[in-house]
PDBQT receptor file of N, H, CA, C and O in Angstrom, charges set to zero:
ATOM      1  N   MET A   1      16.642  -3.625  29.567  1.00  0.00    +0.000 N 
ATOM      2  CA  MET A   1      16.187  -4.932  29.201  1.00  0.00    +0.000 C 
ATOM      3  C   MET A   1      14.834  -5.170  29.856  1.00  0.00    +0.000 C 
ATOM      4  O   MET A   1      14.546  -4.680  30.948  1.00  0.00    +0.000 OA
ATOM      5  N   ASP A   2      14.029  -5.930  29.159  1.00  0.00    +0.000 N 
ATOM      6  H   ASP A   2      14.263  -6.328  28.272  1.00  0.00    +0.000 HD
ATOM      7  CA  ASP A   2      12.659  -6.182  29.588  1.00  0.00    +0.000 C 
ATOM      8  C   ASP A   2      12.495  -7.654  29.956  1.00  0.00    +0.000 C 
ATOM      9  O   ASP A   2      12.423  -8.500  29.063  1.00  0.00    +0.000 OA
ATOM     10  N   PRO A   3      12.433  -7.985  31.255  1.00  0.00    +0.000 N 
ATOM     11  CA  PRO A   3      12.288  -9.378  31.676  1.00  0.00    +0.000 C 
ATOM     12  C   PRO A   3      11.035 -10.055  31.120  1.00  0.00    +0.000 C 
ATOM     13  O   PRO A   3      10.998 -11.280  31.002  1.00  0.00    +0.000 OA
ATOM     14  N   ALA A   4      10.023  -9.282  30.784  1.00  0.00    +0.000 N 
ATOM     15  H   ALA A   4      10.053  -8.288  30.880  1.00  0.00    +0.000 HD
ATOM     16  CA  ALA A   4       8.796  -9.861  30.233  1.00  0.00    +0.000 C 
ATOM     17  C   ALA A   4       9.040 -10.491  28.860  1.00  0.00    +0.000 C 
ATOM     18  O   ALA A   4       8.224 -11.282  28.387  1.00  0.00    +0.000 OA
ATOM     19  N   ARG A   5      10.143 -10.147  28.230  1.00  0.00    +0.000 N 
ATOM     20  H   ARG A   5      10.805  -9.504  28.614  1.00  0.00    +0.000 HD
ATOM     21  CA  ARG A   5      10.456 -10.688  26.905  1.00  0.00    +0.000 C 
ATOM     22  C   ARG A   5      11.292 -11.970  26.976  1.00  0.00    +0.000 C 
ATOM     23  O   ARG A   5      11.684 -12.501  25.937  1.00  0.00    +0.000 OA
ATOM     24  N   PHE A   6      11.571 -12.478  28.183  1.00  0.00    +0.000 N 
ATOM     25  H   PHE A   6      11.252 -12.048  29.027  1.00  0.00    +0.000 HD
ATOM     26  CA  PHE A   6      12.494 -13.599  28.346  1.00  0.00    +0.000 C 
ATOM     27  C   PHE A   6      12.092 -14.833  27.544  1.00  0.00    +0.000 C 
ATOM     28  O   PHE A   6      12.911 -15.358  26.790  1.00  0.00    +0.000 OA
ATOM     29  N   ASP A   7      10.872 -15.303  27.681  1.00  0.00    +0.000 N 
ATOM     30  H   ASP A   7      10.206 -14.876  28.293  1.00  0.00    +0.000 HD
ATOM     31  CA  ASP A   7      10.452 -16.518  26.967  1.00  0.00    +0.000 C 
ATOM     32  C   ASP A   7      10.595 -16.352  25.453  1.00  0.00    +0.000 C 
ATOM     33  O   ASP A   7      11.065 -17.259  24.766  1.00  0.00    +0.000 OA
ATOM     34  N   ARG A   8      10.196 -15.217  24.952  1.00  0.00    +0.000 N 
ATOM     35  H   ARG A   8       9.814 -14.481  25.510  1.00  0.00    +0.000 HD
ATOM     36  CA  ARG A   8      10.317 -14.946  23.513  1.00  0.00    +0.000 C 
ATOM     37  C   ARG A   8      11.792 -14.847  23.104  1.00  0.00    +0.000 C 
ATOM     38  O   ARG A   8      12.167 -15.289  22.018  1.00  0.00    +0.000 OA
ATOM     39  N   ALA A   9      12.615 -14.272  23.963  1.00  0.00    +0.000 N 
ATOM     40  H   ALA A   9      12.310 -13.912  24.845  1.00  0.00    +0.000 HD
ATOM     41  CA  ALA A   9      14.044 -14.141  23.667  1.00  0.00    +0.000 C 
ATOM     42  C   ALA A   9      14.717 -15.506  23.600  1.00  0.00    +0.000 C 
ATOM     43  O   ALA A   9      15.523 -15.761  22.705  1.00  0.00    +0.000 OA
ATOM     44  N   VAL A  10      14.390 -16.379  24.538  1.00  0.00    +0.000 N 
ATOM     45  H   VAL A  10      13.735 -16.172  25.266  1.00  0.00    +0.000 HD
ATOM     46  CA  VAL A  10      14.961 -17.731  24.525  1.00  0.00    +0.000 C 
ATOM     47  C   VAL A  10      14.533 -18.463  23.260  1.00  0.00    +0.000 C 
ATOM     48  O   VAL A  10      15.349 -19.116  22.610  1.00  0.00    +0.000 OA
ATOM     49  N   ALA A  11      13.266 -18.356  22.916  1.00  0.00    +0.000 N 
ATOM     50  H   ALA A  11      12.603 -17.826  23.445  1.00  0.00    +0.000 HD
ATOM     51  CA  ALA A  11      12.782 -19.011  21.695  1.00  0.00    +0.000 C 
ATOM     52  C   ALA A  11      13.485 -18.454  20.463  1.00  0.00    +0.000 C 
ATOM     53  O   ALA A  11      13.825 -19.210  19.553  1.00  0.00    +0.000 OA
ATOM     54  N   GLY A  12      13.702 -17.167  20.423  1.00  0.00    +0.000 N 
ATOM     55  H   GLY A  12      13.426 -16.553  21.162  1.00  0.00    +0.000 HD
ATOM     56  CA  GLY A  12      14.369 -16.553  19.282  1.00  0.00    +0.000 C 
ATOM     57  C   GLY A  12      15.837 -16.903  19.180  1.00  0.00    +0.000 C 
ATOM     58  O   GLY A  12      16.396 -16.922  18.083  1.00  0.00    +0.000 OA
ATOM     59  N   ALA A  13      16.466 -17.178  20.298  1.00  0.00    +0.000 N 
ATOM     60  H   ALA A  13      16.013 -17.163  21.190  1.00  0.00    +0.000 HD
ATOM     61  CA  ALA A  13      17.896 -17.498  20.309  1.00  0.00    +0.000 C 
ATOM     62  C   ALA A  13      18.175 -18.963  19.995  1.00  0.00    +0.000 C 
ATOM     63  O   ALA A  13      19.317 -19.318  19.703  1.00  0.00    +0.000 OA
ATOM     64  N   THR A  14      17.173 -19.809  20.046  1.00  0.00    +0.000 N 
ATOM     65  H   THR A  14      16.245 -19.521  20.283  1.00  0.00    +0.000 HD
ATOM     66  CA  THR A  14      17.412 -21.241  19.797  1.00  0.00    +0.000 C 
ATOM     67  C   THR A  14      17.920 -21.511  18.391  1.00  0.00    +0.000 C 
ATOM     68  O   THR A  14      18.464 -22.584  18.129  1.00  0.00    +0.000 OA
ATOM     69  N   VAL A  15      17.756 -20.574  17.495  1.00  0.00    +0.000 N 
ATOM     70  H   VAL A  15      17.314 -19.702  17.707  1.00  0.00    +0.000 HD
ATOM     71  CA  VAL A  15      18.286 -20.712  16.136  1.00  0.00    +0.000 C 
ATOM     72  C   VAL A  15      19.793 -20.967  16.193  1.00  0.00    +0.000 C 
ATOM     73  O   VAL A  15      20.327 -21.741  15.399  1.00  0.00    +0.000 OA
ATOM     74  N   ILE A  16      20.464 -20.321  17.124  1.00  0.00    +0.000 N 
ATOM     75  H   ILE A  16      20.030 -19.693  17.769  1.00  0.00    +0.000 HD
ATOM     76  CA  ILE A  16      21.909 -20.494  17.275  1.00  0.00    +0.000 C 
ATOM     77  C   ILE A  16      22.229 -21.926  17.664  1.00  0.00    +0.000 C 
ATOM     78  O   ILE A  16      23.164 -22.521  17.128  1.00  0.00    +0.000 OA
ATOM     79  N   LEU A  17      21.468 -22.482  18.585  1.00  0.00    +0.000 N 
ATOM     80  H   LEU A  17      20.709 -21.999  19.021  1.00  0.00    +0.000 HD
ATOM     81  CA  LEU A  17      21.714 -23.863  19.012  1.00  0.00    +0.000 C 
ATOM     82  C   LEU A  17      21.356 -24.852  17.920  1.00  0.00    +0.000 C 
ATOM     83  O   LEU A  17      22.062 -25.841  17.723  1.00  0.00    +0.000 OA
ATOM     84  N   ASP A  18      20.277 -24.598  17.214  1.00  0.00    +0.000 N 
ATOM     85  H   ASP A  18      19.704 -23.795  17.374  1.00  0.00    +0.000 HD
ATOM     86  CA  ASP A  18      19.830 -25.512  16.162  1.00  0.00    +0.000 C 
ATOM     87  C   ASP A  18      20.805 -25.582  14.996  1.00  0.00    +0.000 C 
ATOM     88  O   ASP A  18      20.891 -26.610  14.325  1.00  0.00    +0.000 OA
ATOM     89  N   SER A  19      21.537 -24.511  14.748  1.00  0.00    +0.000 N 
ATOM     90  H   SER A  19      21.467 -23.676  15.294  1.00  0.00    +0.000 HD
ATOM     91  CA  SER A  19      22.437 -24.477  13.599  1.00  0.00    +0.000 C 
ATOM     92  C   SER A  19      23.827 -25.015  13.923  1.00  0.00    +0.000 C 
ATOM     93  O   SER A  19      24.673 -25.101  13.033  1.00  0.00    +0.000 OA
ATOM     94  N   ALA A  20      24.075 -25.372  15.161  1.00  0.00    +0.000 N 
ATOM     95  H   ALA A  20      23.388 -25.302  15.884  1.00  0.00    +0.000 HD
ATOM     96  CA  ALA A  20      25.413 -25.782  15.584  1.00  0.00    +0.000 C 
ATOM     97  C   ALA A  20      25.616 -27.286  15.469  1.00  0.00    +0.000 C 
ATOM     98  O   ALA A  20      24.673 -28.077  15.417  1.00  0.00    +0.000 OA
ATOM     99  N   GLU A  21      26.898 -27.637  15.432  1.00  0.00    +0.000 N 
ATOM    100  H   GLU A  21      27.663 -26.995  15.474  1.00  0.00    +0.000 HD
ATOM    101  CA  GLU A  21      27.263 -29.049  15.533  1.00  0.00    +0.000 C 
ATOM    102  C   GLU A  21      26.867 -29.519  16.931  1.00  0.00    +0.000 C 
ATOM    103  O   GLU A  21      26.560 -28.705  17.802  1.00  0.00    +0.000 OA
ATOM    104  N   HIS A  22      26.876 -30.798  17.134  1.00  0.00    +0.000 N 
ATOM    105  H   HIS A  22      27.126 -31.460  16.426  1.00  0.00    +0.000 HD
ATOM    106  CA  HIS A  22      26.446 -31.321  18.427  1.00  0.00    +0.000 C 
ATOM    107  C   HIS A  22      27.599 -31.520  19.404  1.00  0.00    +0.000 C 
ATOM    108  O   HIS A  22      27.423 -32.156  20.443  1.00  0.00    +0.000 OA
ATOM    109  N   GLU A  23      28.778 -30.986  19.085  1.00  0.00    +0.000 N 
ATOM    110  H   GLU A  23      28.921 -30.469  18.240  1.00  0.00    +0.000 HD
ATOM    111  CA  GLU A  23      29.884 -30.984  20.032  1.00  0.00    +0.000 C 
ATOM    112  C   GLU A  23      29.757 -29.759  20.929  1.00  0.00    +0.000 C 
ATOM    113  O   GLU A  23      29.227 -28.725  20.523  1.00  0.00    +0.000 OA
ATOM    114  N   PHE A  24      30.255 -29.895  22.160  1.00  0.00    +0.000 N 
ATOM    115  H   PHE A  24      30.686 -30.735  22.490  1.00  0.00    +0.000 HD
ATOM    116  CA  PHE A  24      30.213 -28.765  23.081  1.00  0.00    +0.000 C 
ATOM    117  C   PHE A  24      31.193 -27.693  22.615  1.00  0.00    +0.000 C 
ATOM    118  O   PHE A  24      32.350 -27.983  22.308  1.00  0.00    +0.000 OA
ATOM    119  N   ASP A  25      30.726 -26.478  22.567  1.00  0.00    +0.000 N 
ATOM    120  H   ASP A  25      29.787 -26.241  22.816  1.00  0.00    +0.000 HD
ATOM    121  CA  ASP A  25      31.548 -25.345  22.157  1.00  0.00    +0.000 C 
ATOM    122  C   ASP A  25      31.218 -24.170  23.071  1.00  0.00    +0.000 C 
ATOM    123  O   ASP A  25      30.107 -23.642  23.013  1.00  0.00    +0.000 OA
ATOM    124  N   PRO A  26      32.159 -23.750  23.913  1.00  0.00    +0.000 N 
ATOM    125  CA  PRO A  26      31.877 -22.633  24.813  1.00  0.00    +0.000 C 
ATOM    126  C   PRO A  26      31.389 -21.378  24.089  1.00  0.00    +0.000 C 
ATOM    127  O   PRO A  26      30.520 -20.669  24.596  1.00  0.00    +0.000 OA
ATOM    128  N   GLN A  27      31.941 -21.102  22.913  1.00  0.00    +0.000 N 
ATOM    129  H   GLN A  27      32.648 -21.678  22.501  1.00  0.00    +0.000 HD
ATOM    130  CA  GLN A  27      31.536 -19.894  22.190  1.00  0.00    +0.000 C 
ATOM    131  C   GLN A  27      30.069 -19.959  21.782  1.00  0.00    +0.000 C 
ATOM    132  O   GLN A  27      29.389 -18.935  21.726  1.00  0.00    +0.000 OA
ATOM    133  N   LEU A  28      29.592 -21.152  21.502  1.00  0.00    +0.000 N 
ATOM    134  H   LEU A  28      30.146 -21.984  21.548  1.00  0.00    +0.000 HD
ATOM    135  CA  LEU A  28      28.181 -21.327  21.168  1.00  0.00    +0.000 C 
ATOM    136  C   LEU A  28      27.304 -20.896  22.345  1.00  0.00    +0.000 C 
ATOM    137  O   LEU A  28      26.299 -20.209  22.158  1.00  0.00    +0.000 OA
ATOM    138  N   CYS A  29      27.685 -21.298  23.542  1.00  0.00    +0.000 N 
ATOM    139  H   CYS A  29      28.501 -21.856  23.694  1.00  0.00    +0.000 HD
ATOM    140  CA  CYS A  29      26.933 -20.910  24.741  1.00  0.00    +0.000 C 
ATOM    141  C   CYS A  29      26.968 -19.399  24.942  1.00  0.00    +0.000 C 
ATOM    142  O   CYS A  29      25.964 -18.790  25.311  1.00  0.00    +0.000 OA
ATOM    143  N   ILE A  30      28.120 -18.807  24.698  1.00  0.00    +0.000 N 
ATOM    144  H   ILE A  30      28.935 -19.302  24.398  1.00  0.00    +0.000 HD
ATOM    145  CA  ILE A  30      28.266 -17.361  24.848  1.00  0.00    +0.000 C 
ATOM    146  C   ILE A  30      27.417 -16.634  23.808  1.00  0.00    +0.000 C 
ATOM    147  O   ILE A  30      26.726 -15.669  24.135  1.00  0.00    +0.000 OA
ATOM    148  N   ASP A  31      27.466 -17.090  22.566  1.00  0.00    +0.000 N 
ATOM    149  H   ASP A  31      28.027 -17.874  22.300  1.00  0.00    +0.000 HD
ATOM    150  CA  ASP A  31      26.660 -16.466  21.505  1.00  0.00    +0.000 C 
ATOM    151  C   ASP A  31      25.168 -16.590  21.789  1.00  0.00    +0.000 C 
ATOM    152  O   ASP A  31      24.403 -15.652  21.565  1.00  0.00    +0.000 OA
ATOM    153  N   TYR A  32      24.766 -17.751  22.281  1.00  0.00    +0.000 N 
ATOM    154  H   TYR A  32      25.387 -18.513  22.462  1.00  0.00    +0.000 HD
ATOM    155  CA  TYR A  32      23.360 -17.994  22.621  1.00  0.00    +0.000 C 
ATOM    156  C   TYR A  32      22.907 -17.019  23.712  1.00  0.00    +0.000 C 
ATOM    157  O   TYR A  32      21.853 -16.392  23.602  1.00  0.00    +0.000 OA
ATOM    158  N   THR A  33      23.715 -16.905  24.759  1.00  0.00    +0.000 N 
ATOM    159  H   THR A  33      24.571 -17.415  24.848  1.00  0.00    +0.000 HD
ATOM    160  CA  THR A  33      23.374 -16.011  25.863  1.00  0.00    +0.000 C 
ATOM    161  C   THR A  33      23.372 -14.552  25.403  1.00  0.00    +0.000 C 
ATOM    162  O   THR A  33      22.505 -13.776  25.805  1.00  0.00    +0.000 OA
ATOM    163  N   ALA A  34      24.329 -14.183  24.572  1.00  0.00    +0.000 N 
ATOM    164  H   ALA A  34      25.033 -14.814  24.245  1.00  0.00    +0.000 HD
ATOM    165  CA  ALA A  34      24.373 -12.813  24.046  1.00  0.00    +0.000 C 
ATOM    166  C   ALA A  34      23.119 -12.511  23.234  1.00  0.00    +0.000 C 
ATOM    167  O   ALA A  34      22.573 -11.410  23.311  1.00  0.00    +0.000 OA
ATOM    168  N   ARG A  35      22.674 -13.473  22.469  1.00  0.00    +0.000 N 
ATOM    169  H   ARG A  35      23.118 -14.367  22.406  1.00  0.00    +0.000 HD
ATOM    170  CA  ARG A  35      21.465 -13.261  21.655  1.00  0.00    +0.000 C 
ATOM    171  C   ARG A  35      20.244 -13.071  22.545  1.00  0.00    +0.000 C 
ATOM    172  O   ARG A  35      19.387 -12.238  22.252  1.00  0.00    +0.000 OA
ATOM    173  N   ILE A  36      20.159 -13.831  23.623  1.00  0.00    +0.000 N 
ATOM    174  H   ILE A  36      20.855 -14.508  23.861  1.00  0.00    +0.000 HD
ATOM    175  CA  ILE A  36      19.052 -13.647  24.570  1.00  0.00    +0.000 C 
ATOM    176  C   ILE A  36      19.101 -12.229  25.138  1.00  0.00    +0.000 C 
ATOM    177  O   ILE A  36      18.073 -11.557  25.224  1.00  0.00    +0.000 OA
ATOM    178  N   ILE A  37      20.281 -11.781  25.522  1.00  0.00    +0.000 N 
ATOM    179  H   ILE A  37      21.116 -12.327  25.452  1.00  0.00    +0.000 HD
ATOM    180  CA  ILE A  37      20.431 -10.425  26.058  1.00  0.00    +0.000 C 
ATOM    181  C   ILE A  37      19.952  -9.396  25.034  1.00  0.00    +0.000 C 
ATOM    182  O   ILE A  37      19.240  -8.454  25.380  1.00  0.00    +0.000 OA
ATOM    183  N   GLU A  38      20.342  -9.581  23.780  1.00  0.00    +0.000 N 
ATOM    184  H   GLU A  38      20.920 -10.346  23.499  1.00  0.00    +0.000 HD
ATOM    185  CA  GLU A  38      19.906  -8.662  22.722  1.00  0.00    +0.000 C 
ATOM    186  C   GLU A  38      18.389  -8.670  22.568  1.00  0.00    +0.000 C 
ATOM    187  O   GLU A  38      17.766  -7.615  22.451  1.00  0.00    +0.000 OA
ATOM    188  N   LEU A  39      17.798  -9.863  22.567  1.00  0.00    +0.000 N 
ATOM    189  H   LEU A  39      18.304 -10.720  22.661  1.00  0.00    +0.000 HD
ATOM    190  CA  LEU A  39      16.352  -9.967  22.373  1.00  0.00    +0.000 C 
ATOM    191  C   LEU A  39      15.560  -9.468  23.578  1.00  0.00    +0.000 C 
ATOM    192  O   LEU A  39      14.364  -9.196  23.471  1.00  0.00    +0.000 OA
ATOM    193  N   LEU A  40      16.225  -9.350  24.716  1.00  0.00    +0.000 N 
ATOM    194  H   LEU A  40      17.196  -9.572  24.802  1.00  0.00    +0.000 HD
ATOM    195  CA  LEU A  40      15.601  -8.744  25.887  1.00  0.00    +0.000 C 
ATOM    196  C   LEU A  40      15.651  -7.220  25.814  1.00  0.00    +0.000 C 
ATOM    197  O   LEU A  40      15.072  -6.528  26.651  1.00  0.00    +0.000 OA
ATOM    198  N   GLY A  41      16.343  -6.713  24.810  1.00  0.00    +0.000 N 
ATOM    199  H   GLY A  41      16.813  -7.275  24.129  1.00  0.00    +0.000 HD
ATOM    200  CA  GLY A  41      16.439  -5.268  24.642  1.00  0.00    +0.000 C 
ATOM    201  C   GLY A  41      17.821  -4.709  24.896  1.00  0.00    +0.000 C 
ATOM    202  O   GLY A  41      18.019  -3.495  24.840  1.00  0.00    +0.000 OA
ATOM    203  N   GLY A  42      18.790  -5.582  25.178  1.00  0.00    +0.000 N 
ATOM    204  H   GLY A  42      18.629  -6.568  25.224  1.00  0.00    +0.000 HD
ATOM    205  CA  GLY A  42      20.161  -5.125  25.392  1.00  0.00    +0.000 C 
ATOM    206  C   GLY A  42      20.810  -4.694  24.082  1.00  0.00    +0.000 C 
ATOM    207  O   GLY A  42      20.404  -5.124  23.002  1.00  0.00    +0.000 OA
ATOM    208  N   GLU A  43      21.805  -3.857  24.191  1.00  0.00    +0.000 N 
ATOM    209  H   GLU A  43      22.135  -3.508  25.068  1.00  0.00    +0.000 HD
ATOM    210  CA  GLU A  43      22.525  -3.361  23.015  1.00  0.00    +0.000 C 
ATOM    211  C   GLU A  43      23.415  -4.464  22.445  1.00  0.00    +0.000 C 
ATOM    212  O   GLU A  43      24.227  -5.030  23.176  1.00  0.00    +0.000 OA
ATOM    213  N   PRO A  44      23.282  -4.779  21.169  1.00  0.00    +0.000 N 
ATOM    214  CA  PRO A  44      24.094  -5.839  20.556  1.00  0.00    +0.000 C 
ATOM    215  C   PRO A  44      25.597  -5.644  20.738  1.00  0.00    +0.000 C 
ATOM    216  O   PRO A  44      26.327  -6.617  20.925  1.00  0.00    +0.000 OA
ATOM    217  N   ASP A  45      26.064  -4.398  20.686  1.00  0.00    +0.000 N 
ATOM    218  H   ASP A  45      25.471  -3.607  20.534  1.00  0.00    +0.000 HD
ATOM    219  CA  ASP A  45      27.499  -4.140  20.829  1.00  0.00    +0.000 C 
ATOM    220  C   ASP A  45      28.015  -4.437  22.234  1.00  0.00    +0.000 C 
ATOM    221  O   ASP A  45      29.222  -4.576  22.435  1.00  0.00    +0.000 OA
ATOM    222  N   TYR A  46      27.122  -4.533  23.191  1.00  0.00    +0.000 N 
ATOM    223  H   TYR A  46      26.142  -4.419  23.028  1.00  0.00    +0.000 HD
ATOM    224  CA  TYR A  46      27.532  -4.740  24.577  1.00  0.00    +0.000 C 
ATOM    225  C   TYR A  46      27.049  -6.062  25.156  1.00  0.00    +0.000 C 
ATOM    226  O   TYR A  46      27.205  -6.287  26.356  1.00  0.00    +0.000 OA
ATOM    227  N   ALA A  47      26.480  -6.927  24.365  1.00  0.00    +0.000 N 
ATOM    228  H   ALA A  47      26.353  -6.744  23.390  1.00  0.00    +0.000 HD
ATOM    229  CA  ALA A  47      25.913  -8.181  24.872  1.00  0.00    +0.000 C 
ATOM    230  C   ALA A  47      26.963  -9.259  25.114  1.00  0.00    +0.000 C 
ATOM    231  O   ALA A  47      26.763 -10.125  25.965  1.00  0.00    +0.000 OA
ATOM    232  N   ALA A  48      28.063  -9.225  24.393  1.00  0.00    +0.000 N 
ATOM    233  H   ALA A  48      28.225  -8.521  23.702  1.00  0.00    +0.000 HD
ATOM    234  CA  ALA A  48      29.059 -10.301  24.494  1.00  0.00    +0.000 C 
ATOM    235  C   ALA A  48      29.744 -10.347  25.859  1.00  0.00    +0.000 C 
ATOM    236  O   ALA A  48      29.964 -11.432  26.396  1.00  0.00    +0.000 OA
ATOM    237  N   ALA A  49      30.080  -9.203  26.421  1.00  0.00    +0.000 N 
ATOM    238  H   ALA A  49      29.901  -8.322  25.985  1.00  0.00    +0.000 HD
ATOM    239  CA  ALA A  49      30.800  -9.188  27.698  1.00  0.00    +0.000 C 
ATOM    240  C   ALA A  49      29.987  -9.817  28.832  1.00  0.00    +0.000 C 
ATOM    241  O   ALA A  49      30.508 -10.687  29.529  1.00  0.00    +0.000 OA
ATOM    242  N   PRO A  50      28.735  -9.413  29.042  1.00  0.00    +0.000 N 
ATOM    243  CA  PRO A  50      27.982 -10.076  30.105  1.00  0.00    +0.000 C 
ATOM    244  C   PRO A  50      27.690 -11.540  29.790  1.00  0.00    +0.000 C 
ATOM    245  O   PRO A  50      27.605 -12.367  30.697  1.00  0.00    +0.000 OA
ATOM    246  N   ALA A  51      27.539 -11.859  28.514  1.00  0.00    +0.000 N 
ATOM    247  H   ALA A  51      27.609 -11.187  27.776  1.00  0.00    +0.000 HD
ATOM    248  CA  ALA A  51      27.326 -13.261  28.146  1.00  0.00    +0.000 C 
ATOM    249  C   ALA A  51      28.548 -14.089  28.520  1.00  0.00    +0.000 C 
ATOM    250  O   ALA A  51      28.407 -15.209  29.011  1.00  0.00    +0.000 OA
ATOM    251  N   ARG A  52      29.741 -13.556  28.296  1.00  0.00    +0.000 N 
ATOM    252  H   ARG A  52      29.856 -12.647  27.897  1.00  0.00    +0.000 HD
ATOM    253  CA  ARG A  52      30.991 -14.237  28.678  1.00  0.00    +0.000 C 
ATOM    254  C   ARG A  52      31.056 -14.397  30.191  1.00  0.00    +0.000 C 
ATOM    255  O   ARG A  52      31.436 -15.459  30.683  1.00  0.00    +0.000 OA
ATOM    256  N   GLU A  53      30.694 -13.365  30.931  1.00  0.00    +0.000 N 
ATOM    257  H   GLU A  53      30.385 -12.502  30.532  1.00  0.00    +0.000 HD
ATOM    258  CA  GLU A  53      30.704 -13.439  32.390  1.00  0.00    +0.000 C 
ATOM    259  C   GLU A  53      29.751 -14.521  32.886  1.00  0.00    +0.000 C 
ATOM    260  O   GLU A  53      30.094 -15.286  33.787  1.00  0.00    +0.000 OA
ATOM    261  N   ILE A  54      28.570 -14.585  32.307  1.00  0.00    +0.000 N 
ATOM    262  H   ILE A  54      28.292 -13.963  31.575  1.00  0.00    +0.000 HD
ATOM    263  CA  ILE A  54      27.591 -15.608  32.696  1.00  0.00    +0.000 C 
ATOM    264  C   ILE A  54      28.154 -16.992  32.412  1.00  0.00    +0.000 C 
ATOM    265  O   ILE A  54      28.059 -17.887  33.252  1.00  0.00    +0.000 OA
ATOM    266  N   TYR A  55      28.742 -17.174  31.227  1.00  0.00    +0.000 N 
ATOM    267  H   TYR A  55      28.818 -16.447  30.545  1.00  0.00    +0.000 HD
ATOM    268  CA  TYR A  55      29.322 -18.476  30.885  1.00  0.00    +0.000 C 
ATOM    269  C   TYR A  55      30.464 -18.827  31.835  1.00  0.00    +0.000 C 
ATOM    270  O   TYR A  55      30.516 -19.944  32.349  1.00  0.00    +0.000 OA
ATOM    271  N   ASP A  56      31.374 -17.890  32.074  1.00  0.00    +0.000 N 
ATOM    272  H   ASP A  56      31.332 -16.983  31.657  1.00  0.00    +0.000 HD
ATOM    273  CA  ASP A  56      32.517 -18.162  32.948  1.00  0.00    +0.000 C 
ATOM    274  C   ASP A  56      32.063 -18.556  34.350  1.00  0.00    +0.000 C 
ATOM    275  O   ASP A  56      32.626 -19.468  34.956  1.00  0.00    +0.000 OA
ATOM    276  N   GLU A  57      31.052 -17.874  34.859  1.00  0.00    +0.000 N 
ATOM    277  H   GLU A  57      30.595 -17.133  34.366  1.00  0.00    +0.000 HD
ATOM    278  CA  GLU A  57      30.521 -18.212  36.188  1.00  0.00    +0.000 C 
ATOM    279  C   GLU A  57      29.925 -19.614  36.178  1.00  0.00    +0.000 C 
ATOM    280  O   GLU A  57      30.163 -20.398  37.097  1.00  0.00    +0.000 OA
ATOM    281  N   TRP A  58      29.157 -19.930  35.149  1.00  0.00    +0.000 N 
ATOM    282  H   TRP A  58      28.964 -19.293  34.403  1.00  0.00    +0.000 HD
ATOM    283  CA  TRP A  58      28.558 -21.259  35.030  1.00  0.00    +0.000 C 
ATOM    284  C   TRP A  58      29.644 -22.325  34.916  1.00  0.00    +0.000 C 
ATOM    285  O   TRP A  58      29.559 -23.366  35.568  1.00  0.00    +0.000 OA
ATOM    286  N   ALA A  59      30.659 -22.077  34.099  1.00  0.00    +0.000 N 
ATOM    287  H   ALA A  59      30.728 -21.232  33.570  1.00  0.00    +0.000 HD
ATOM    288  CA  ALA A  59      31.709 -23.066  33.846  1.00  0.00    +0.000 C 
ATOM    289  C   ALA A  59      32.582 -23.308  35.072  1.00  0.00    +0.000 C 
ATOM    290  O   ALA A  59      33.189 -24.371  35.195  1.00  0.00    +0.000 OA
ATOM    291  N   SER A  60      32.652 -22.348  35.968  1.00  0.00    +0.000 N 
ATOM    292  H   SER A  60      32.159 -21.484  35.868  1.00  0.00    +0.000 HD
ATOM    293  CA  SER A  60      33.498 -22.510  37.152  1.00  0.00    +0.000 C 
ATOM    294  C   SER A  60      32.841 -23.364  38.232  1.00  0.00    +0.000 C 
ATOM    295  O   SER A  60      33.480 -23.705  39.228  1.00  0.00    +0.000 OA
ATOM    296  N   ASN A  61      31.592 -23.706  38.044  1.00  0.00    +0.000 N 
ATOM    297  H   ASN A  61      31.073 -23.430  37.236  1.00  0.00    +0.000 HD
ATOM    298  CA  ASN A  61      30.882 -24.514  39.053  1.00  0.00    +0.000 C 
ATOM    299  C   ASN A  61      30.813 -25.962  38.687  1.00  0.00    +0.000 C 
ATOM    300  O   ASN A  61      30.249 -26.761  39.434  1.00  0.00    +0.000 OA
TER     301      ASN A  61
């Protein structure tokens, strides 16, 4: 993954947030984070697991 791509990855992933209902949905957060990971250069098949871990850590605080 390339940290230099972070700003572009976040901008590219906002499509997921823009297309969602305005109710809170944990899966939406996970999908958004997974998309950022993919746009940073991560493998799409492996992006969901770390995205779930990031969400779970955030949600536990």
